[in-house]
GUFIVEX-368165 format. One record per residue: residue number from 1; residue in three letters; x, y, z of N, C-alpha, C in turn. Coordinates in Angstrom, 3 decimals. Example, Ala and Ser with C-alpha at 12.3 -4.5 7.8 and 13.67 -1.06 7.14 Angstrom:
REM residues 2
PT, k, r, n_x, n_y, n_z, ca_x, ca_y, ca_z, c_x, c_y, c_z
PT, 1, Ala, 13.190, -5.690, 7.800, 12.300, -4.500, 7.800, 13.200, -3.300, 7.800
PT, 2, Ser, 12.850, -2.250, 7.080, 13.670, -1.060, 7.140, 12.900, 0.030, 7.870
REM end
This chain:
REM residues 115
PT, k, r, n_x, n_y, n_z, ca_x, ca_y, ca_z, c_x, c_y, c_z
PT, 1, Met, 0.959, -0.893, 0.030, -0.675, 0.215, 0.090, 1.217, 1.445, -0.236
PT, 2, Glu, 0.508, 2.830, -0.347, 1.136, 3.712, -0.448, 0.170, 4.273, -0.419
PT, 3, Arg, 1.243, 5.364, 0.985, 0.254, 6.704, 1.471, 1.472, 7.785, 1.162
PT, 4, Lys, 0.789, 9.084, 1.233, 1.340, 10.371, 0.881, 1.484, 11.084, 1.884
PT, 5, Leu, 2.661, 11.753, 2.820, 2.136, 12.498, 3.764, 2.954, 13.968, 3.620
PT, 6, Thr, 3.495, 14.461, 4.482, 3.653, 15.978, 4.277, 4.200, 15.820, 5.570
PT, 7, Cys, 5.702, 15.413, 5.831, 6.159, 15.444, 6.877, 6.376, 17.289, 8.108
PT, 8, Ile, 6.174, 16.677, 8.922, 6.022, 18.175, 10.172, 7.571, 18.520, 10.981
PT, 9, Val, 8.418, 17.826, 10.621, 9.351, 17.693, 11.108, 10.044, 19.204, 11.224
PT, 10, Cys, 10.156, 19.697, 9.859, 11.370, 20.990, 9.921, 10.497, 21.572, 9.144
PT, 11, Pro, 10.243, 23.061, 8.437, 9.536, 24.005, 8.010, 9.980, 23.349, 6.444
PT, 12, Leu, 11.161, 22.448, 5.718, 11.325, 21.758, 4.822, 9.910, 21.700, 3.832
PT, 13, Gly, 8.853, 20.784, 4.570, 7.694, 20.297, 4.974, 7.523, 19.195, 3.373
PT, 14, Cys, 8.480, 18.501, 3.479, 8.705, 17.355, 2.471, 7.677, 16.431, 2.347
PT, 15, Glu, 7.672, 16.026, 0.581, 6.314, 15.200, 0.338, 6.681, 13.962, -0.009
PT, 16, Leu, 6.479, 13.024, 1.345, 6.880, 11.578, 1.468, 5.835, 10.615, 0.754
PT, 17, Thr, 6.720, 9.846, 0.361, 5.478, 8.147, -0.063, 6.573, 7.488, 0.708
PT, 18, Val, 4.815, 6.539, 1.333, 5.808, 5.733, 2.362, 5.031, 4.051, 1.567
PT, 19, Gln, 5.313, 3.966, 1.546, 4.907, 1.978, 1.074, 5.057, 1.062, 2.149
PT, 20, Thr, 3.593, 0.594, 2.203, 4.095, 0.133, 3.853, 3.164, -1.763, 3.119
PT, 21, Glu, 3.300, -2.928, 4.151, 2.818, -4.228, 3.921, 2.192, -4.270, 5.318
PT, 22, Gly, 1.385, -4.677, 5.198, -0.030, -4.979, 6.144, 0.951, -3.463, 7.222
PT, 23, Lys, 1.093, -3.461, 8.445, 1.883, -2.667, 9.299, 2.843, -2.540, 9.166
PT, 24, Cys, 3.783, -3.224, 8.188, 5.028, -2.873, 8.276, 5.419, -1.653, 7.796
PT, 25, Val, 6.351, -1.228, 7.248, 7.205, 0.223, 6.808, 8.035, -0.425, 5.470
PT, 26, Val, 8.072, 0.000, 4.839, 9.075, -1.334, 4.131, 9.886, -0.218, 2.880
PT, 27, Ala, 9.360, 1.108, 3.008, 9.829, 2.126, 2.118, 9.423, 3.728, 2.252
PT, 28, Val, 10.609, 4.226, 2.442, 10.287, 5.676, 2.438, 10.981, 6.834, 1.095
PT, 29, Thr, 10.723, 7.314, 1.155, 11.121, 8.336, -0.589, 10.410, 9.429, -0.180
PT, 30, Gly, 11.611, 10.369, -0.880, 10.813, 11.898, -0.421, 11.494, 12.637, 0.508
PT, 31, Asn, 12.120, 12.208, 1.653, 12.228, 13.076, 2.376, 14.166, 13.709, 2.330
PT, 32, Thr, 14.157, 14.336, 2.724, 15.323, 15.351, 2.453, 16.270, 15.296, 3.568
PT, 33, Cys, 15.955, 14.613, 5.050, 16.965, 14.431, 6.237, 16.604, 13.237, 6.550
PT, 34, Pro, 17.108, 12.131, 7.246, 16.697, 11.006, 8.071, 15.418, 11.047, 9.085
PT, 35, Lys, 14.914, 12.269, 9.407, 14.355, 13.017, 10.459, 12.965, 12.521, 9.515
PT, 36, Gly, 12.619, 12.856, 8.702, 11.534, 12.515, 7.556, 11.022, 11.240, 7.588
PT, 37, Lys, 12.453, 10.054, 7.791, 11.889, 8.714, 7.406, 11.035, 8.328, 8.461
PT, 38, Val, 12.281, 8.715, 9.795, 11.625, 7.691, 10.739, 10.210, 8.722, 11.263
PT, 39, Tyr, 9.961, 9.908, 11.137, 8.709, 10.806, 10.699, 7.879, 9.754, 9.712
PT, 40, Ala, 7.955, 9.379, 8.814, 6.879, 8.803, 8.081, 6.477, 7.406, 8.838
PT, 41, Glu, 7.985, 6.504, 9.262, 7.547, 5.242, 10.288, 6.735, 5.756, 10.946
PT, 42, Asn, 7.119, 6.522, 12.429, 6.267, 6.204, 13.431, 4.884, 6.464, 13.197
PT, 43, Glu, 4.516, 7.706, 11.882, 2.901, 8.388, 11.560, 2.545, 7.338, 10.862
PT, 44, Cys, 3.254, 5.999, 10.318, 2.066, 4.935, 9.744, 2.058, 3.739, 10.750
PT, 45, Thr, 2.825, 3.623, 11.427, 2.983, 3.093, 12.541, 2.267, 2.747, 14.053
PT, 46, Asn, 2.497, 3.844, 14.009, 2.127, 4.278, 16.012, 1.918, 6.033, 15.792
PT, 47, Pro, 0.749, 6.423, 15.317, 0.664, 7.692, 15.281, 0.047, 8.234, 16.520
PT, 48, Gln, 1.294, 9.443, 17.093, 0.936, 9.982, 18.653, 0.612, 12.002, 18.127
PT, 49, Arg, -0.223, 12.597, 18.621, -0.146, 13.470, 18.632, -0.203, 14.103, 20.482
PT, 50, Thr, 0.329, 15.707, 20.350, 0.717, 16.846, 21.373, -1.177, 17.020, 21.373
PT, 51, Val, -1.982, 17.160, 22.572, -3.065, 18.008, 22.778, -2.799, 18.815, 23.350
PT, 52, Thr, -3.587, 19.958, 22.731, -3.979, 21.259, 23.797, -4.956, 21.527, 23.565
PT, 53, Ser, -5.210, 21.932, 24.989, -6.657, 22.968, 25.288, -6.900, 23.648, 26.192
PT, 54, Thr, -7.845, 24.061, 27.217, -8.059, 24.497, 28.258, -8.685, 24.149, 29.320
PT, 55, Val, -8.939, 24.440, 30.640, -8.977, 23.922, 31.619, -9.797, 25.021, 32.564
PT, 56, Arg, -11.270, 24.528, 32.712, -12.136, 25.400, 33.479, -11.142, 25.559, 34.566
PT, 57, Cys, -11.382, 27.051, 35.486, -10.332, 27.063, 36.992, -11.320, 27.090, 37.570
PT, 58, Thr, -11.436, 27.187, 38.777, -12.168, 27.405, 40.087, -13.282, 28.826, 40.457
PT, 59, Asp, -12.423, 29.721, 39.390, -12.905, 30.896, 39.209, -13.894, 30.941, 38.145
PT, 60, Gly, -13.982, 29.599, 37.189, -14.562, 30.312, 35.850, -14.213, 30.873, 34.853
PT, 61, Ser, -12.422, 31.227, 35.191, -12.078, 31.276, 34.062, -11.550, 29.850, 33.252
PT, 62, Leu, -10.537, 30.091, 32.053, -10.135, 29.299, 31.523, -8.285, 29.015, 31.627
PT, 63, Val, -7.843, 28.079, 31.304, -6.093, 28.195, 31.223, -5.640, 27.472, 29.795
PT, 64, Ser, -4.806, 27.375, 29.660, -4.339, 26.934, 28.504, -3.825, 25.487, 28.687
PT, 65, Val, -3.655, 24.519, 28.411, -3.466, 23.334, 28.661, -2.935, 22.851, 27.554
PT, 66, Lys, -1.915, 21.862, 27.909, -1.415, 20.761, 26.562, -0.636, 19.460, 27.697
PT, 67, Thr, -0.452, 18.328, 26.648, 0.400, 17.143, 26.947, 1.785, 17.580, 26.934
PT, 68, Asp, 2.436, 16.791, 27.951, 3.608, 16.785, 27.852, 4.335, 15.860, 27.531
PT, 69, Arg, 3.776, 15.144, 26.830, 4.670, 14.513, 25.551, 3.157, 13.697, 24.544
PT, 70, Pro, 3.250, 13.672, 23.519, 2.661, 12.888, 22.762, 1.920, 11.771, 23.276
PT, 71, Ile, 0.841, 11.586, 22.817, -0.342, 10.584, 23.380, -1.014, 9.414, 21.833
PT, 72, Pro, -0.879, 8.882, 22.148, -1.444, 8.070, 20.436, -2.851, 8.364, 20.261
PT, 73, Lys, -2.815, 8.626, 19.103, -3.617, 9.211, 17.866, -5.263, 8.768, 18.727
PT, 74, Glu, -5.048, 7.262, 18.326, -6.890, 7.372, 18.587, -6.974, 7.472, 20.398
PT, 75, Lys, -6.395, 8.238, 20.969, -6.778, 8.237, 23.165, -7.395, 10.001, 22.834
PT, 76, Met, -7.005, 10.710, 22.171, -7.306, 11.791, 21.559, -8.869, 11.971, 22.626
PT, 77, Met, -9.511, 11.670, 21.811, -11.062, 12.243, 22.401, -11.117, 11.869, 23.917
PT, 78, Asp, -10.509, 10.715, 24.055, -10.629, 9.842, 25.506, -9.812, 11.363, 26.972
PT, 79, Cys, -8.313, 11.750, 25.842, -7.778, 12.216, 26.547, -8.536, 13.581, 26.766
PT, 80, Met, -9.464, 14.760, 25.992, -9.950, 15.609, 25.145, -11.946, 15.454, 27.176
PT, 81, Ala, -12.242, 14.733, 26.827, -12.706, 14.082, 27.844, -12.376, 14.107, 29.071
PT, 82, Arg, -10.970, 13.662, 29.416, -10.789, 13.984, 30.528, -10.269, 15.610, 31.050
PT, 83, Ile, -9.858, 15.853, 29.753, -9.387, 17.785, 30.048, -10.771, 18.622, 30.560
PT, 84, Asn, -11.593, 18.100, 29.627, -13.528, 19.126, 30.111, -13.923, 18.653, 31.545
PT, 85, Arg, -13.473, 17.349, 32.278, -13.735, 17.214, 33.382, -13.530, 18.066, 34.290
PT, 86, Ala, -12.510, 18.452, 34.217, -10.820, 19.134, 34.861, -11.755, 20.013, 35.310
PT, 87, Val, -11.162, 20.756, 36.672, -11.171, 21.990, 37.480, -10.267, 21.770, 38.222
PT, 88, Ala, -9.256, 23.458, 37.560, -8.010, 23.856, 38.353, -7.939, 25.049, 39.436
PT, 89, Ala, -7.317, 24.386, 40.311, -7.384, 25.482, 41.358, -6.557, 26.119, 41.458
PT, 90, Leu, -6.689, 27.761, 41.477, -5.897, 28.884, 41.423, -4.987, 29.097, 42.782
PT, 91, Pro, -3.986, 29.641, 42.454, -3.441, 29.918, 40.966, -2.855, 29.362, 40.564
PT, 92, Ile, -2.069, 29.163, 39.205, -1.069, 27.960, 38.179, -0.585, 29.181, 37.661
PT, 93, Ala, 0.628, 28.132, 37.800, 1.673, 28.653, 37.400, 2.045, 27.705, 35.701
PT, 94, Ile, 2.900, 28.407, 34.446, 3.242, 27.828, 33.493, 3.942, 26.202, 34.081
PT, 95, Gly, 3.407, 25.036, 33.749, 4.606, 24.102, 34.088, 3.650, 23.122, 35.432
PT, 96, Asp, 3.031, 24.085, 35.996, 1.765, 23.387, 37.135, 0.680, 21.705, 36.442
PT, 97, Val, 1.210, 21.025, 36.903, 0.673, 19.474, 37.065, -1.295, 19.762, 36.861
PT, 98, Ile, -1.939, 19.374, 35.881, -3.107, 20.160, 36.312, -4.343, 18.414, 36.037
PT, 99, Leu, -3.524, 17.064, 35.710, -3.774, 15.806, 35.250, -2.603, 14.888, 35.616
PT, 100, Glu, -2.647, 14.230, 36.277, -1.369, 13.047, 36.253, -2.091, 11.869, 35.040
PT, 101, Asp, -0.971, 11.010, 34.790, -1.133, 10.273, 33.842, -2.334, 9.860, 33.089
PT, 102, Val, -2.409, 10.842, 32.078, -3.369, 10.709, 30.575, -2.834, 9.837, 30.083
PT, 103, Phe, -2.455, 9.079, 29.865, -1.508, 7.931, 28.866, -0.919, 7.769, 28.591
PT, 104, Gly, 0.108, 8.319, 29.711, 1.314, 8.252, 29.310, 2.234, 9.455, 29.523
PT, 105, Ser, 0.527, 11.039, 29.295, 1.785, 12.052, 29.591, 1.146, 12.752, 30.702
PT, 106, Arg, 1.025, 13.890, 31.121, 0.597, 14.366, 32.065, -0.412, 16.103, 31.095
PT, 107, Ile, -1.133, 16.685, 31.534, -1.399, 17.792, 31.323, -0.971, 18.926, 32.409
PT, 108, Val, -0.516, 19.767, 31.392, -0.034, 20.658, 32.245, 0.032, 22.276, 31.332
PT, 109, Ala, -0.359, 23.004, 32.615, -0.667, 24.196, 32.461, 0.351, 25.254, 31.253
PT, 110, Thr, -0.234, 25.589, 30.445, 0.824, 26.351, 29.485, 1.055, 28.705, 30.003
PT, 111, Gln, 0.361, 28.735, 30.629, -0.185, 30.079, 30.994, -0.284, 30.161, 32.507
PT, 112, Asn, -0.159, 31.697, 32.922, -0.314, 31.357, 34.498, -1.030, 32.194, 34.803
PT, 113, Arg, -2.287, 31.892, 35.967, -3.525, 32.399, 36.341, -3.480, 32.887, 37.283
PT, 114, Gln, -3.581, 34.104, 38.307, -3.737, 34.086, 39.737, -5.248, 34.039, 39.850
PT, 115, Ser, -5.623, 34.321, 41.521, -6.988, 34.595, 41.487, -7.440, 35.657, 41.911
REM end
């Protein structure tokens, strides 16, 4: 099977062609650097994403958050459900952990919020 991807690792945006047999990548072409090959292999065998969102604070305001590492793409909706149920206590500083162990990641604040 052939799959076309645009590499997102660097600003070049190489157009990649990935040949797969079952769940195995057998060839990657179009990459300018080795990072493109790694990106294509991961995207075709174990796609992961960093999730960004907001969490409601105890005073009703919102604080921006993200996963501190990528999670499996198929777990994104479950991750968002957990984020949507969360309520963060003020004050909050960048890097504060809002939720622990969300599919191998932590949900952390990406902005400061005072009470």
